[in-house]
C-alpha positions as CSV (number, residue, x, y, z in Angstrom):
1,M,8.8,-20.8,-17.5
2,R,6.6,-19.1,-14.9
3,T,8.0,-19.5,-11.4
4,M,6.1,-18.8,-8.2
5,C,7.0,-15.7,-6.1
6,N,7.8,-15.4,-2.4
7,I,4.3,-13.9,-1.6
8,E,2.6,-16.7,-3.5
9,Y,4.3,-19.3,-1.4
10,S,3.2,-17.3,1.7
11,F,-0.3,-17.4,0.4
12,L,-0.1,-21.1,-0.4
13,L,0.7,-21.9,3.3
14,R,-2.9,-21.1,4.2
15,E,-4.1,-23.7,1.6
16,L,-1.7,-26.3,2.8
17,G,-2.6,-25.8,6.5
18,P,-5.3,-28.6,6.6
19,L,-2.5,-31.1,5.7
20,V,-1.0,-30.7,9.2
21,G,-1.9,-33.7,11.3
22,K,-2.1,-36.1,8.3
23,H,0.3,-38.8,7.4
24,L,2.4,-39.0,4.3
25,N,0.9,-42.0,2.5
26,K,2.7,-42.0,-0.8
27,L,5.3,-40.1,-2.8
28,Y,6.3,-40.3,-6.4
29,D,9.2,-39.0,-8.5
30,W,8.9,-38.6,-12.3
31,G,12.5,-37.2,-12.6
32,E,13.5,-33.8,-13.8
33,G,12.3,-32.3,-10.4
34,K,8.7,-33.3,-10.8
35,L,7.2,-35.0,-7.7
36,R,3.9,-35.8,-6.0
37,F,3.1,-36.3,-2.3
38,K,-0.1,-37.8,-0.9
39,F,-1.3,-36.7,2.6
40,G,-4.5,-38.5,3.5
41,N,-6.8,-37.7,0.6
42,A,-5.0,-34.6,-0.6
43,D,-2.2,-34.5,-3.2
44,I,0.6,-32.0,-3.6
45,A,2.4,-31.8,-6.9
46,C,5.6,-29.8,-7.6
47,K,8.2,-28.9,-10.1
48,L,11.3,-28.0,-8.1
49,G,12.4,-24.4,-8.7
50,A,9.1,-23.5,-10.4
51,W,5.8,-24.3,-8.6
52,L,4.1,-26.3,-5.8
53,A,0.4,-26.7,-5.3
54,L,-2.5,-28.9,-4.2
55,T,-3.8,-30.7,-7.2
56,N,-6.7,-32.9,-8.3
57,Y,-4.9,-33.9,-11.5
58,I,-3.1,-37.2,-10.9
59,E,-0.6,-38.4,-13.5
60,E,0.0,-42.0,-14.3
61,T,2.2,-43.6,-11.6
62,P,5.8,-44.0,-12.7
63,S,6.6,-47.5,-13.9
64,S,9.3,-47.9,-11.3
65,P,10.4,-45.7,-8.4
66,T,13.6,-43.7,-8.6
67,D,16.4,-44.3,-6.0
68,F,15.6,-40.9,-4.5
69,A,11.9,-41.8,-4.1
70,M,12.8,-45.2,-2.5
71,Q,15.2,-43.6,0.0
72,L,12.7,-40.9,0.8
73,R,9.9,-43.4,1.3
74,N,12.0,-45.5,3.6
75,R,12.6,-42.5,5.9
76,I,9.3,-40.5,6.0
77,E,6.5,-42.5,4.5
78,N,3.6,-43.0,6.9
79,T,5.0,-40.3,9.2
80,K,2.7,-37.6,10.5
81,L,3.1,-34.0,9.3
82,V,3.3,-31.6,12.3
83,S,3.9,-28.2,10.7
84,I,4.5,-26.3,7.4
85,S,6.5,-23.1,7.3
86,Q,8.3,-20.6,5.0
87,P,11.8,-19.8,6.5
88,N,12.7,-16.1,6.1
89,S,9.7,-15.5,3.8
90,D,12.0,-17.0,1.1
91,R,11.1,-19.3,-1.8
92,L,11.3,-22.2,0.7
93,L,8.6,-24.5,2.1
94,Q,9.5,-26.6,5.1
95,F,7.5,-29.7,6.1
96,E,8.2,-30.9,9.6
97,F,7.4,-34.5,10.5
98,S,6.7,-36.2,13.9
99,D,9.9,-38.2,13.9
100,G,12.0,-35.0,13.6
101,H,12.7,-35.0,9.9
102,L,12.4,-31.8,7.9
103,L,11.6,-31.9,4.2
104,V,12.7,-28.6,2.7
105,F,11.5,-27.6,-0.8
106,E,14.0,-25.1,-2.2
107,M,12.1,-23.4,-5.0
108,F,14.6,-21.1,-6.5
109,A,17.1,-21.6,-9.4
110,K,16.9,-25.2,-10.5
111,G,15.3,-26.2,-7.2
112,N,16.1,-28.9,-4.7
113,L,14.4,-31.1,-2.1
114,V,16.4,-31.7,1.0
115,L,15.7,-34.2,3.8
116,V,17.2,-32.9,7.1
117,N,17.5,-34.4,10.5
118,D,19.3,-33.0,13.5
119,G,20.7,-30.2,11.4
120,K,22.3,-32.4,8.8
121,C,21.4,-33.2,5.2
122,I,20.3,-36.9,5.1
123,L,19.2,-36.9,1.5
124,C,19.0,-34.4,-1.4
125,Y,17.5,-34.4,-4.9
126,R,20.7,-32.9,-6.3
127,R,24.1,-32.1,-4.8
128,E,25.0,-28.4,-4.9
129,E,27.7,-26.2,-3.6
130,W,28.2,-22.4,-3.4
131,K,30.9,-20.3,-1.8
132,D,29.1,-20.2,1.6
133,R,26.7,-23.2,1.4
134,K,26.8,-26.9,0.5
135,I,24.0,-29.4,0.0
136,A,25.2,-33.0,0.2
137,P,24.4,-36.0,2.4
138,S,26.1,-35.8,5.9
139,S,26.8,-32.1,5.4
140,P,25.3,-29.5,7.9
141,Y,22.2,-28.0,6.4
142,Q,22.0,-24.2,6.1
143,Y,19.2,-22.1,4.8
144,P,20.1,-19.6,2.0
145,K,21.4,-16.3,3.4
146,P,18.3,-14.4,4.6
147,P,17.5,-11.1,3.0
148,Q,18.1,-7.8,4.8
149,I,14.3,-7.7,5.5
150,T,12.4,-10.9,6.1
151,E,8.9,-9.4,6.3
152,P,6.9,-8.8,3.1
153,L,6.2,-5.2,4.3
154,P,8.2,-3.8,7.3
155,S,7.8,-0.5,9.0
156,F,7.9,2.6,6.7
157,G,11.2,3.6,8.2
158,Q,12.8,0.2,7.2
159,F,11.1,0.4,3.9
160,R,12.5,3.9,3.2
161,S,16.1,2.7,4.1
162,L,16.1,0.3,1.2
163,F,16.1,3.1,-1.4
164,D,19.6,4.2,-2.4
165,S,21.4,5.0,-5.7
166,R,20.1,1.9,-7.5
167,Y,17.0,1.8,-9.7
168,S,13.7,2.0,-7.8
169,I,12.8,-1.5,-8.9
170,S,16.0,-3.0,-7.6
171,C,15.5,-1.2,-4.2
172,A,11.9,-2.3,-3.8
173,N,12.7,-5.9,-4.9
174,Q,14.7,-6.4,-1.7
175,L,11.3,-7.1,-0.1
176,P,10.5,-10.8,0.0
177,I,7.4,-10.3,-2.3
178,G,8.4,-11.1,-5.8
179,L,9.4,-9.0,-8.9
180,L,6.0,-9.5,-10.6
181,Y,4.2,-7.7,-7.7
182,I,6.9,-5.1,-7.2
183,K,6.5,-4.1,-10.9
184,E,2.7,-3.8,-10.5
185,A,3.0,-1.6,-7.4
186,L,5.4,0.7,-9.2
187,I,2.9,1.0,-12.1
188,R,0.1,1.8,-9.7
189,A,2.2,4.4,-7.9
190,K,3.3,5.9,-11.2
191,I,7.0,5.5,-10.4
192,P,9.3,4.6,-13.3
193,E,11.2,1.4,-12.7
194,Q,14.5,3.0,-13.6
195,K,14.2,6.1,-11.5
196,Q,17.0,6.3,-8.9
197,G,15.8,5.1,-5.5
198,S,17.4,8.0,-3.6
199,G,15.7,10.4,-6.0
200,L,12.2,9.4,-4.8
201,T,10.4,12.0,-2.7
202,D,9.0,11.1,0.7
203,S,5.5,11.4,-0.8
204,E,6.4,9.0,-3.6
205,L,7.8,6.5,-1.2
206,R,4.8,6.7,1.1
207,L,2.5,6.2,-1.9
208,L,4.5,3.1,-3.0
209,Y,4.4,1.8,0.6
210,E,0.6,2.3,0.8
211,T,0.1,0.7,-2.6
212,L,2.1,-2.4,-1.5
213,A,0.1,-2.5,1.8
214,S,-3.2,-2.4,-0.1
215,M,-2.1,-5.1,-2.5
216,L,-0.9,-7.4,0.2
217,A,-4.1,-6.9,2.2
218,T,-6.4,-7.9,-0.7
219,L,-4.6,-10.8,-2.3
220,S,-7.0,-13.2,-4.1
221,P,-6.2,-15.8,-6.7
222,L,-6.8,-15.0,-10.4
223,S,-6.3,-16.9,-13.6
224,Y,-5.7,-15.2,-17.0
225,Y,-6.9,-16.5,-20.3
226,G,-6.1,-15.5,-23.9
227,A,-8.5,-15.3,-26.9
228,D,-7.8,-19.0,-27.6
229,G,-9.2,-19.9,-24.2
230,K,-5.8,-21.2,-22.9
231,Q,-4.7,-20.1,-19.5
232,A,-1.8,-17.7,-19.9
233,D,-0.9,-16.8,-16.3
234,Y,-2.0,-16.5,-12.7
235,S,-1.5,-14.0,-9.9
236,L,-2.8,-12.8,-6.5
237,T,-3.8,-9.3,-7.7
238,L,-5.0,-7.8,-11.0
239,L,-1.9,-7.2,-13.1
240,S,-1.7,-4.2,-15.5
241,Q,0.6,-6.2,-17.9
242,H,-2.3,-8.6,-18.5
243,S,-4.9,-5.9,-19.3
244,L,-5.6,-7.5,-22.7
245,L,-6.3,-11.0,-21.1
246,Q,-9.5,-12.1,-19.4
247,A,-9.1,-12.4,-15.6
248,K,-11.2,-15.0,-13.8
249,P,-11.2,-15.6,-10.0
250,S,-9.9,-19.0,-8.8
251,A,-11.2,-20.6,-5.6
252,L,-7.6,-21.5,-4.6
253,L,-4.1,-20.4,-5.7
254,S,-3.4,-24.1,-6.0
255,E,-6.2,-24.4,-8.6
256,A,-4.7,-21.6,-10.7
257,V,-1.2,-22.9,-10.4
258,S,-1.9,-26.5,-11.1
259,S,-4.1,-25.7,-14.1
260,F,-1.5,-23.4,-15.5
261,A,1.2,-26.1,-15.1
262,L,-1.1,-28.6,-16.9
263,A,-1.5,-26.1,-19.8
264,H,2.2,-25.3,-19.9
265,P,4.1,-28.6,-19.2
266,V,7.8,-28.2,-18.7
267,Q,9.8,-30.3,-21.2
268,D,12.2,-32.9,-20.1
269,S,15.6,-31.1,-20.0
270,K,17.3,-33.9,-22.0
271,L,14.6,-33.8,-24.6
272,E,14.7,-30.0,-24.6
273,E,18.5,-30.1,-25.2
274,K,18.1,-32.6,-28.0
275,I,15.5,-30.4,-29.6
276,K,17.9,-27.4,-29.3
277,Q,20.7,-29.5,-30.9
278,L,18.5,-30.5,-33.8
279,E,17.3,-26.9,-34.2
280,R,21.0,-25.7,-34.3
281,R,21.9,-28.4,-36.9
282,L,18.8,-27.5,-39.0
283,S,19.8,-23.8,-38.8
284,S,23.3,-24.6,-39.9
285,Q,22.1,-26.8,-42.8
286,Q,19.7,-24.0,-43.9
287,E,22.5,-21.5,-43.9
288,A,24.7,-23.9,-46.0
289,L,21.8,-24.5,-48.4
290,L,21.3,-20.8,-48.8
291,A,25.0,-20.3,-49.5
292,L,24.9,-23.1,-52.1
293,E,21.8,-21.5,-53.7
294,K,23.6,-18.2,-53.9
295,E,26.7,-19.9,-55.5
296,E,24.4,-21.7,-58.0
297,L,22.7,-18.4,-58.9
298,K,26.1,-16.7,-59.5
299,A,27.2,-19.6,-61.6
300,R,24.0,-19.5,-63.6
301,E,24.3,-15.8,-64.1
302,A,27.9,-16.2,-65.3
303,G,26.8,-18.9,-67.7
304,E,24.1,-16.6,-69.1
305,R,26.7,-13.8,-69.5
306,I,29.0,-16.1,-71.4
307,K,26.2,-17.4,-73.6
308,G,25.2,-13.8,-74.4
309,R,28.6,-12.9,-75.6
310,Q,29.5,-16.3,-77.1
311,H,29.7,-14.9,-80.7
312,E,32.2,-12.2,-79.6
313,L,34.2,-14.8,-77.6
314,D,34.4,-17.1,-80.7
315,E,35.7,-14.3,-82.8
316,F,38.2,-13.4,-80.1
317,L,39.5,-17.0,-80.0
318,Q,39.7,-17.2,-83.9
319,K,41.8,-14.0,-83.9
320,L,44.1,-15.5,-81.3
321,R,44.5,-18.7,-83.3
322,A,45.1,-16.8,-86.5
323,H,47.7,-14.6,-84.9
324,S,49.5,-17.0,-82.6
325,K,52.6,-14.9,-82.8
326,L,51.1,-11.6,-81.7
327,S,53.4,-9.1,-80.1
328,E,52.7,-8.3,-76.4
329,S,51.2,-4.9,-77.3
330,E,49.0,-6.4,-80.0
331,L,47.8,-9.0,-77.5
332,E,47.0,-6.4,-74.9
333,L,45.0,-4.4,-77.5
334,L,43.0,-7.5,-78.4
335,L,42.4,-8.4,-74.7
336,A,41.2,-4.9,-74.1
337,Q,38.0,-5.8,-75.9
338,F,37.1,-8.1,-73.0
339,E,38.8,-6.1,-70.2
340,G,41.4,-8.8,-70.2
341,K,45.0,-8.9,-69.1
342,F,48.1,-10.9,-69.9
343,D,50.1,-12.6,-67.1
344,K,53.7,-12.7,-68.4
345,K,55.0,-15.1,-65.8
346,K,52.4,-17.7,-66.4
347,G,52.0,-17.0,-70.1
348,K,48.2,-16.9,-69.7
349,A,45.6,-14.5,-70.9
350,Q,42.5,-13.7,-68.7
351,V,39.3,-12.1,-70.0
352,T,36.2,-10.8,-68.1
353,L,32.7,-11.3,-69.4
354,D,30.0,-9.0,-67.9
């Protein structure tokens, strides 16, 4: 599942700017982290943890509102939006309302939506708890721990200080930009992802810094399409990894994101798990069937071998019947014709047919 990067949420803030001053008219919850909010005549859709965008595509209204939607409506519906921000340049979008409520979209991991007032969590889409942070009604709300650097591109001195004994890609990915764009910058600067950060020369670091600066100064939404005409991805700069796809400019990042989401719907997690269970069961049954087919083949081949030597076997049995009182040495000699052996304890003879 394609998830939006930090820099994409930063870019999205510009597109969401005209919503400020409008009232939240309606909100809907389809479950599984998929929601829609209507501000005036504009609609925002989101999949928590994955994407958020202005959209013109309106799904059918849920047959009945969820408890979460009802509680959220009771608190902030018809309230004016006064600001939208991105705390610490993280994958967070914060909507501030005129009555003091903050609606925080946490767009990392599984995602969450938290309604905050006076520093406390009033309502949350899902309860979560980490070693240093808890999200639950009545608990103090804390943003995720901010990164070492909260600017997409700090001074060159701060940038250089990020590069240590780790791989270059790990060092550069400390910037709140997004791995997708860090990889592209390394490709353009001709720096291997797995080159040790402390091993980069000053000229290599400066080239990477200037490459990132150039990328960030020229961001523009693009959509990528495969030979089948289906949208395969989106980005804010031309990506080397999509050189075989057709890149087309999009008027808005929201347009690129929402059309991609429409082309690649996220399955209901319960349905997805059920499908996985059925796939595992089918795989197990196929393995069992294959084992049975192998056993059947072995049995058929054994039958053919017996059939091929049936005449010899009949003669062998006639000799045994005719000489029921054979000595042990005579019996062993007779059994040798069929690579057989005699079990004294059980009083049984065993022959092998190949």
